[in-house]
N, C-alpha and C positions, 0 to 999 in steps of 0.2 A: 320383671323379676319378682315383685311382690306377689303377683298372682301364682307364680310357680311355687313359692314358699307356702302359700295358703293351700294350694292343691296337695302338696306333699303332706302337710299337716292333716288335711282331711283324709287322705288315703291312710295315713298312720292310725288315725282315730278309728276308721272302719276296720283295719286289720286287728287293732287292739280289742275291739268289740267282738270280732269273730273268735279270737283266741279265748276271751272270757266265756263265750257261749259253750265251748267244748262240746259241740255237736248237739246241743239242745234244740230239738225241732221247733218248740214254741219260741225260743229266743231267736232262732234263725228267721222264723216267720216275721217276728216283730221287727228285726233289723231290715228285712226285705221291704216291709211297709215303710219304714223310716226312709230308706234310700229311695224308694219310689216317689215319696213326697218331695224329695229334692229335685227330681227330674225336671219338672216344669221350670223351676228357677234356672237350672243349668241350660235348658233349651233356650231361654231368653238370653243368657250370656253368650251362647254360641252364635245366636242371630246377630247380636250387637257386634261381635268380633268379625263377622263376615262382611259387615257394611263398610 
């Protein structure tokens, strides 16, 4: 349950950032890089959950 709450907060954070960017190409690029840097950590969590 705690993980779901954290995931929902994370999703809301991303949506809030997208809204703030208002279509700024540079801002979207920076957000994309930030989200890409999260991917390795998420892959590790998914692997742990599969075991």
